[in-house]
C-alpha positions as CSV (number, residue, x, y, z in Angstrom):
1,M,1.4,-17.0,-0.6
2,A,3.7,-14.4,-2.3
3,S,2.9,-10.9,-0.5
4,S,1.5,-8.8,-2.5
5,I,3.6,-5.2,-2.0
6,R,5.5,-4.4,-3.9
7,V,8.4,-1.8,-2.9
8,R,11.1,0.5,-4.8
9,A,12.6,2.7,-1.5
10,I,15.7,4.7,-3.0
11,A,17.9,7.3,-0.3
12,K,18.8,10.1,-1.7
13,G,20.9,12.7,0.3
14,E,18.0,13.4,3.0
15,T,14.9,11.9,2.1
16,T,13.7,9.0,0.7
17,E,12.4,8.4,-2.2
18,V,8.7,5.2,-2.2
19,Q,7.5,3.8,-4.7
20,T,5.0,1.2,-4.5
21,L,2.6,-1.2,-6.5
22,I,0.2,-3.1,-4.1
23,Q,-2.1,-6.1,-5.8
24,H,-5.8,-5.8,-4.4
25,P,-9.2,-5.4,-6.9
26,M,-10.1,-2.1,-4.6
27,D,-13.7,-3.5,-6.2
28,S,-15.6,-0.6,-4.9
29,G,-19.5,-2.4,-4.6
30,F,-21.1,-0.8,-7.3
31,I,-20.1,-2.6,-10.4
32,K,-21.8,-5.3,-11.9
33,N,-20.4,-8.7,-13.3
34,D,-21.3,-10.1,-16.8
35,K,-24.8,-10.7,-15.0
36,G,-25.5,-8.2,-14.2
37,E,-24.8,-8.2,-10.4
38,F,-23.2,-6.4,-8.1
39,I,-19.4,-7.2,-7.2
40,P,-19.5,-6.7,-3.5
41,A,-17.4,-4.2,-2.4
42,H,-13.8,-5.2,-0.9
43,F,-11.0,-1.9,-0.8
44,I,-8.1,-1.2,1.5
45,T,-9.4,0.6,4.1
46,E,-6.1,1.3,5.5
47,L,-2.1,1.9,4.6
48,T,0.5,2.5,6.5
49,F,4.6,2.4,6.3
50,E,6.8,3.2,9.1
51,H,10.0,3.6,8.8
52,N,13.0,1.5,11.8
53,G,9.4,1.4,13.8
54,R,8.1,5.4,13.3
55,P,5.3,5.8,10.9
56,V,6.4,8.0,7.8
57,F,2.8,8.0,5.6
58,I,-0.7,6.6,6.8
59,A,-3.2,7.0,4.0
60,D,-7.2,6.7,5.4
61,W,-8.7,5.0,2.3
62,G,-12.8,4.5,0.6
63,T,-14.3,2.9,-2.9
64,A,-12.6,5.7,-4.8
65,V,-9.2,3.9,-5.2
66,S,-8.6,2.1,-8.3
67,K,-8.2,-1.9,-8.6
68,D,-4.3,-2.2,-7.8
69,P,-2.9,1.0,-6.3
70,Y,0.3,2.9,-7.4
71,V,1.9,5.3,-4.0
72,K,4.6,7.3,-4.3
73,F,6.1,10.0,-2.0
74,A,9.7,10.8,0.2
75,F,9.7,11.5,3.5
76,K,13.1,13.3,5.5
77,G,15.4,10.6,6.3
78,G,16.7,6.8,6.3
79,A,19.5,5.7,5.0
80,K,20.5,2.7,3.1
81,G,19.8,-0.4,5.0
82,D,17.3,0.5,6.4
83,D,13.8,-1.0,7.3
84,L,10.4,-0.2,5.6
85,K,7.7,-2.4,6.7
86,V,4.3,-1.3,4.6
87,S,1.2,-3.0,5.1
88,W,-2.6,-2.8,4.8
89,I,-6.3,-3.7,5.9
90,D,-9.0,-3.9,4.2
91,N,-12.8,-3.7,4.8
92,K,-12.7,-7.7,5.1
93,G,-10.7,-8.3,7.2
94,G,-7.7,-8.6,5.3
95,T,-4.2,-7.1,5.5
96,D,-1.0,-7.7,4.0
97,S,2.3,-6.7,4.9
98,A,6.5,-7.0,4.0
99,T,9.3,-5.1,5.0
100,F,12.2,-4.1,2.9
101,K,14.6,-2.5,2.6
102,I,16.1,0.6,1.4
103,Q,18.4,1.0,-1.4
């Protein structure tokens, strides 16, 4: 199975800029399908970014985040070739993680 995570991380001087797109339905549990039945809640609860094993960004999410979330942030440090690990956990126990090289 292909990863649900896509990342672009670019080191610029003292900071590293990270852009991430995650494929996930992010269903709130408050929307109905065509039959009028509620679609069960299914959303990411925790998103973590680690640079060389050190957490640089942690997000605790709920139902208010849209489908296929996009995250952009910057952190101090990081150099070309360093590892950036991204992982998430959802409310149904699903997980995904991937490691990317900083460009």
